[in-house]
C-alpha positions in Angstrom: 0.0 0.0 0.0 1.3 3.4 -1.0 1.3 6.3 1.5 0.8 9.7 0.1 2.4 12.7 1.8 1.5 16.3 0.6 3.7 19.3 1.0 4.5 22.5 -0.9 8.2 21.9 -1.5 9.9 18.5 -1.5 13.6 18.9 -0.8 15.9 16.1 -1.9 19.2 16.3 0.1 19.7 17.1 3.8 23.1 18.8 3.5 23.5 22.4 4.3 21.8 23.7 1.2 18.7 21.5 1.6 18.5 22.3 5.3 18.9 26.1 4.7 16.2 26.1 2.1 13.9 24.3 4.4 14.6 26.8 7.2 14.2 29.9 5.0 10.9 28.6 3.6 9.7 27.6 7.1 10.4 31.1 8.3 7.9 32.3 5.6 5.3 29.7 6.5 6.0 27.4 3.6 5.8 23.6 4.3 8.6 21.2 3.2 9.5 17.6 3.4 13.3 16.7 3.4 14.6 13.4 2.0 18.2 12.0 2.1 19.8 8.8 1.2 22.0 9.0 4.4 21.3 9.5 8.1 21.8 12.6 10.2 25.0 11.3 11.8 26.7 10.6 8.4 25.6 14.0 7.0 26.9 15.9 10.0 30.2 14.0 10.0 31.3 15.0 6.5 34.4 17.1 6.5 34.0 20.1 4.2 34.8 23.7 3.7 35.2 26.3 6.4 35.4 29.8 4.9 32.1 31.7 4.8 31.4 34.7 2.7 29.5 37.6 4.2 26.5 36.6 2.1 26.5 33.2 3.6 26.7 34.6 7.1 23.8 36.8 6.3 21.8 33.8 5.0 22.4 31.9 8.3 21.4 35.0 10.3 18.2 35.2 8.3 17.6 31.5 9.0 18.1 32.1 12.7 21.1 29.8 13.1 24.0 32.2 13.4 24.4 32.5 17.2 27.1 29.9 17.6 28.8 31.0 14.4 29.2 34.5 15.9 30.5 33.1 19.2 33.0 30.6 17.7 33.6 31.7 14.1 36.9 33.4 13.3 36.6 36.7 11.3 39.3 37.0 8.6 40.2 40.3 6.9 42.8 38.9 4.5 44.8 35.9 3.2 48.2 35.3 1.8 49.3 34.1 -1.6 52.8 32.7 -1.7 54.9 31.8 -4.7 58.3 30.0 -4.2 58.6 31.6 -0.8 57.5 35.1 -1.7 54.2 36.2 0.0 51.6 38.8 -0.9 48.7 39.5 1.4 45.3 40.3 -0.1 43.8 42.7 2.4 40.1 42.0 1.7 38.9 44.3 4.4 40.8 47.3 3.1 40.1 46.5 -0.5 36.3 45.7 -0.2 35.2 46.8 3.2 34.1 43.2 3.8 35.5 40.1 5.6 35.0 36.4 5.7 34.4 34.0 8.6 36.1 30.7 9.3 33.4 28.3 10.6 33.3 24.7 9.5 30.6 23.3 7.2 30.1 20.5 9.7 29.2 23.1 12.3 26.8 24.9 9.9 25.1 21.6 9.2 24.7 20.8 12.9 23.2 24.2 13.6 20.7 23.8 10.8 19.8 20.3 11.9 19.2 21.5 15.5 16.9 24.2 14.3 14.9 22.1 11.9 14.4 19.3 14.5 13.4 21.9 17.1 10.7 23.2 14.8 9.4 19.7 13.9 10.7 19.4 10.3 9.6 16.2 8.5 12.6 14.2 7.5 13.0 10.8 5.7 16.5 9.5 6.2 18.2 6.3 4.7 16.3 6.6 1.4 18.5 5.2 -1.3 15.8 5.0 -4.1 14.2 8.5 -4.2 12.8 9.2 -7.7 11.4 12.5 -8.9 8.4 11.8 -11.3 6.0 14.0 -13.2 8.4 16.9 -12.9 6.9 18.8 -15.8 3.4 18.6 -14.3 1.6 20.9 -11.9 1.9 18.3 -9.1 5.4 16.7 -9.3 6.1 13.8 -7.0 9.0 12.0 -5.3 8.5 8.3 -4.8 10.7 6.2 -2.5 10.7 3.3 0.0 11.1 4.1 3.7 11.1 1.5 6.5 9.5 -1.0 4.1 6.7 1.3 3.1 6.1 2.8 -0.3 5.8 6.6 0.0 4.9 9.3 -2.6 5.4 12.9 -1.7 3.1 15.2 -3.8 4.2 18.8 -4.0 4.2 22.0 -6.0 8.0 22.0 -6.5 11.0 19.8 -6.0 14.3 21.2 -4.9 17.3 19.0 -5.9 19.9 19.7 -3.2 21.4 16.1 -3.3 24.9 16.7 -4.5 26.9 15.7 -7.6 26.0 12.0 -7.4 22.3 12.6 -6.5 19.2 11.6 -8.4 17.9 15.1 -9.1 20.2 16.1 -12.0 19.8 12.6 -13.4 16.1 13.1 -13.6 16.4 15.9 -16.3 16.2 14.3 -19.8 19.6 14.0 -21.6 18.3 16.0 -24.5 17.6 18.9 -22.2 20.6 18.9 -19.9 24.0 20.2 -21.0 27.1 19.7 -18.9 30.5 21.4 -18.9 33.5 19.9 -17.1 37.2 20.4 -16.5 38.9 17.6 -14.5 42.2 18.6 -13.0 45.2 16.2 -13.3 45.9 16.2 -9.5 44.2 15.9 -6.2 44.4 17.5 -2.7 45.7 15.5 0.2 44.1 17.0 3.3 44.7 16.4 7.0 43.0 17.6 10.2 45.1 18.0 13.3 44.4 19.3 16.8 47.1 22.0 16.7 46.9 25.8 16.5 47.1 27.0 12.9 50.4 28.1 11.5 48.9 31.5 10.6 45.9 33.5 11.7 44.9 33.8 8.1 44.9 31.3 5.2 48.0 30.8 3.1 47.7 29.6 -0.5 51.1 28.5 -1.8 52.5 27.6 -5.2 55.9 25.8 -4.9 57.9 23.9 -7.5 56.7 20.7 -5.8 53.1 21.7 -5.9 50.3 23.6 -4.2 49.8 23.8 -0.4 47.1 25.4 1.7 47.3 26.3 5.4 43.8 26.7 6.8 41.9 26.1 10.1 38.6 25.2 11.7 39.2 26.9 15.0 42.1 28.4 17.1 43.1 24.9 18.1 42.2 22.8 15.0 44.1 23.1 11.7 43.3 22.0 8.2 46.2 21.5 5.8 46.4 20.4 2.2 49.1 19.5 -0.4 48.7 18.9 -4.1 49.3 15.2 -4.9 48.9 12.7 -7.8 45.5 11.3 -8.3 47.1 7.8 -8.3 48.5 8.3 -4.7 47.4 6.0 -2.0 46.6 7.9 1.2 48.2 5.1 3.2 51.5 6.0 1.5 51.4 9.4 3.1 52.6 9.1 6.7 52.1 12.1 9.0 55.9 12.6 9.0 56.0 12.7 5.2 53.0 15.1 5.0 54.5 17.6 7.5 57.9 17.5 5.7 56.2 18.3 2.4 53.9 20.9 3.8 56.7 22.8 5.5 58.8 22.8 2.3 56.0 24.2 0.2 54.8 26.8 2.7 58.4 28.2 3.0 60.8 28.7 5.9 58.9 31.5 7.6 55.7 29.5 7.9 57.5 26.3 8.6 59.2 27.8 11.6 55.7 28.4 13.2 54.2 25.0 12.1 53.0 22.8 15.0 52.8 19.2 13.9 51.0 16.3 15.5 49.1 13.1 14.7 46.3 13.7 12.1 42.8 12.5 12.9 41.5 12.7 9.4 43.4 12.2 6.1 42.0 11.9 2.6 42.6 12.6 -1.0 40.0 14.6 -3.0 40.0 15.0 -6.8 39.5 18.5 -8.3 37.0 19.4 -11.0 35.0 22.3 -12.4 31.5 21.3 -13.5 28.3 23.1 -14.5 24.9 21.7 -15.5 22.5 23.7 -17.5 19.6 24.5 -17.1 19.1 24.5 -13.3 15.4 24.2 -13.7 13.3 21.7 -15.6 9.6 21.8 -15.2 9.0 22.1 -11.5 12.3 20.6 -10.5 15.1 23.0 -9.4 18.7 22.2 -9.0 20.9 23.9 -6.3 24.4 23.5 -5.0 26.6 20.5 -6.0 23.7 18.9 -7.8 24.3 21.6 -10.5 27.9 22.7 -10.2 31.2 21.8 -8.6 34.2 24.2 -8.1 37.7 23.2 -7.2 38.2 24.0 -3.5 40.8 26.7 -4.3 39.1 29.9 -3.0 36.5 28.1 -0.8 33.5 28.6 -3.0 31.6 25.3 -2.9 29.4 25.9 0.1 29.2 29.6 -0.5 28.0 29.1 -4.1 25.4 26.6 -2.9 24.1 29.1 -0.3 23.8 31.8 -3.0 21.7 29.3 -5.0 19.4 28.8 -2.0 19.0 32.5 -1.3 17.9 33.0 -4.9 15.7 29.9 -4.9 14.0 30.7 -1.5 13.3 34.2 -2.7 11.6 32.8 -5.8 9.5 30.3 -3.9 8.5 32.8 -1.3 7.4 35.3 -3.9 5.3 32.5 -5.6 3.5 31.3 -2.5 3.1 34.6 -0.7 2.5 37.0 -3.6 1.6 34.8 -6.6 4.7 36.4 -8.3 6.5 33.9 -10.6 9.1 36.2 -12.0 11.9 34.9 -9.9 10.9 31.3 -10.5 10.8 31.8 -14.2 14.2 33.5 -14.2 15.8 31.3 -11.6 18.1 29.2 -13.9 19.3 32.2 -15.9 19.9 34.3 -12.8 21.8 31.6 -10.9 23.9 30.4 -13.8 25.1 34.0 -14.6 26.6 34.0 -11.1 27.7 30.4 -11.1 29.9 30.9 -14.2 31.6 34.0 -12.6 32.4 32.0 -9.5 33.6 29.1 -11.7 35.9 31.5 -13.5 37.4 32.7 -10.2 38.0 29.2 -8.9 39.5 28.2 -12.2 41.7 31.3 -12.3 43.0 30.8 -8.7 43.6 27.1 -9.3 45.5 27.7 -12.5 47.7 30.3 -10.8 48.5 28.3 -7.7 49.0 24.7 -8.9 51.7 22.9 -10.7 50.3 21.3 -13.9 52.2 18.4 -15.3 51.5 19.6 -18.9 52.8 23.1 -18.2 55.7 24.2 -20.3 58.4 26.6 -19.0 56.5 29.4 -20.7 53.3 28.7 -18.7 55.3 28.4 -15.5 56.8 31.9 -16.2 53.2 33.2 -16.8 52.2 31.9 -13.4 55.1 33.9 -11.9 54.3 37.0 -13.9 50.6 36.8 -12.7 51.7 36.6 -9.1 54.1 39.5 -9.5 51.3 41.5 -11.2 49.0 40.8 -8.3 51.7 41.8 -5.8 52.2 45.1 -7.5 48.7 46.1 -8.6 46.1 47.2 -6.1 43.4 46.9 -8.9 44.4 43.3 -9.5 44.4 42.5 -5.8 41.0 44.2 -5.4 39.6 42.0 -8.2 40.8 38.9 -6.3 39.4 40.3 -3.0 36.0 41.1 -4.6 35.6 37.5 -5.7 36.9 36.1 -2.5 34.4 37.9 -0.2 31.5 37.0 -2.6 29.8 38.5 -5.6 26.4 40.0 -5.5 23.4 37.6 -5.9 22.2 39.2 -9.1 
């Protein structure tokens, strides 16, 4: 027997983008159901980004989940770019009047979950077979099995916030969907360690042996990365080997302040740039990683997803509250305009800061020339800063 559940918006994906959309809509009195193929503990435990744009902080404030962020988050007014030991600080506060906040995506997810459970949000976890159907009709549905029961959620709209490997994008017909992709020929080996960060601000470093990043999650927990081969086995990277490589790439000044210790998380992540168009088909909307991926250089993944959600929530609220469909009708066009600008910035910074195996001596000299230009040009530094703190929504 099939159980039918009715709601206004069915959200597939209980990561930060799906949770944020649910909360923003709930604040406007709009009913949602949230489905995920994993459980809450798994979703909260995923290690992800930690640099939040001002727009992301504003969205969390609007959602009513920013109290702990303001208590524990670390405001940053700049970051360093390093090239073969030379360093240039991008003073984002002076250049833009804005700042960013370091606060882990894991913590954002926990805060949103706490708020949604407190308010009685309807969740269906451990759903591996969710399937959007009738997405071009006035009453789209999501069908799935939960605890042995067949369930169909009827709704006005479906929001696909289920990530790169999710079902939402796959539900758009192949003759409608266009995808654009750049797969990078290397990965990032990342570790987490319970040690104070080597610098109060992030350091992005390009060294002859490859890229390195010094980041943090708190004043006592650090997150570090080094560029590695995609074929590397994480087990081949002992902590000692990692610390030696990181110190070399960051340069002697940073290395002298580096506090090492046993890592408690270590993994290798591939890098890609990816965009799917359109981000709406019928009454199915895509948001976040379901529609686009950026390389982690510049910390844009979560921020780009939040920007999608801010635009999508605005569109849905205008529809349900005012009967105004302008923002719904222009959602894909509006979001993609911004997505491609953010993709450009992440691609630009990745191209500048990594060692590419196919690069000729000419291209390596161009990287150095670009770094020297950034170091000597306030206008060039401001362009980097404008993108780093976050572009306008429209």
